[in-house]
GULUMMAR-314622 format. One record per residue (C-alpha): x, y, z. Coordinates in pm, whole numbers, plus 32768, in hexadecimal, padded with zeros to 4 digits. Layout:
# residues N
east  north  up
X  Y  Z
...
# end
This chain:
# residues 116
east  north  up
73EC  8816  8340
738C  8736  8492
7343  862E  83BB
7483  8649  82C7
751D  863D  83F1
74C3  850C  8493
7519  84A6  8340
766A  84CD  82F2
7654  842B  8464
75BD  8300  83FB
7694  82DA  82DD
77C7  82FD  83D8
77D0  821C  84B3
7781  8139  8396
78E0  8171  8300
795A  817C  8465
78EF  8016  849C
795E  7FCC  8361
7AAF  8031  838C
7AAA  7FA5  8500
7A2D  7E41  84A8
7B45  7E81  8320
7C55  7EB6  8496
7C2B  7DA0  8535
7BEA  7CCC  83E9
7D6F  7D18  83D2
7DED  7CC4  850A
7D23  7B74  8516
7DC4  7B34  83B1
7EFB  7B66  845C
7EF5  7A9F  85B4
7EB4  7968  84A1
7FB0  782F  848E
7F92  7731  8362
80ED  772A  82D6
8025  776B  817C
7F87  78A4  8206
80BC  7918  8284
8137  78EE  813B
804A  79DA  80A9
803F  7AF3  81D9
81DE  7B06  8190
818C  7B71  8046
806C  7C76  80AE
818A  7D01  81DF
829D  7D01  80C9
825D  7DAD  7F9D
8318  7D82  7E6A
8384  7EB7  7DFD
83D2  7E65  7C97
83FC  7F91  7BF6
853C  7FC1  7D0B
85C0  7EA3  7C88
85D1  7ED4  7B1E
865E  802E  7B70
8761  7FC6  7C35
87FC  7ECB  7B56
87AC  7FD5  7A2B
88AA  80B7  7AE9
899F  7F92  7B09
8945  7F2A  798A
89AA  8079  7932
8AC8  80C1  79F6
8B9D  7F77  7977
8C98  7FC8  787E
8C46  7F2C  771D
8D07  7F4F  75F1
8BB7  7F09  7529
8AFC  8008  75D8
89C7  7F01  7613
89B3  7F09  7735
89A2  8065  773F
8865  8089  7668
87D7  7F65  76FC
880A  802B  785A
8769  8191  781B
8613  80CE  77D9
85DF  7FC8  7933
8629  8123  79A0
84FF  81DD  7919
8417  80BB  795F
84DA  8089  7AC9
8437  8203  7ACA
8324  817A  7A63
82DB  8069  7B3C
82E6  80F7  7C69
81F8  8235  7BF4
8110  8107  7BA7
811D  800F  7C72
807F  8016  7DE9
8170  7F32  7ECF
80C0  7F93  7FF7
8083  7E6E  80F4
7F91  7E20  81FC
806F  7EF3  8328
8013  801B  8236
7E92  7FBA  81C8
7EA0  7FA5  8329
7F4C  80A4  83A7
7E1D  8184  8295
7CFF  80E6  834A
7D62  8170  84A3
7DE0  82CF  83FC
7C56  82BE  8396
7BA7  8221  84A7
7C5E  8337  85A2
7BD4  842F  848C
7AAE  83D4  8498
7A5A  83C2  85DA
7ACF  84FB  864A
7A0A  85B4  8521
78FF  84F0  85D1
792D  8583  8726
7967  86F2  86DF
7837  86BF  8657
776E  864B  8763
# end
């Protein structure tokens, strides 16, 4: 039984070290001061939300009065497609990833402290 706990502690240390390295990597990436790198990182910091945009356009088209009703016929499927994209599209940013990494580090350290 002692060997199992030692094995788990070794695995926890490996996971903890990996999470720390990942967090340090994200902070180092954020410190890069190149114009092209800043543009690329800006895309990571402000992730687009195509589902929300498609839903808004669909609602606008649905509410615009038109005699032929083409916009109503197009607006409904756009809203449905926007909802689908909202569920399937991962709009996480680098800030979200760092936040989750920090939560993982704290939970790993709390678990490790409770064992020791």
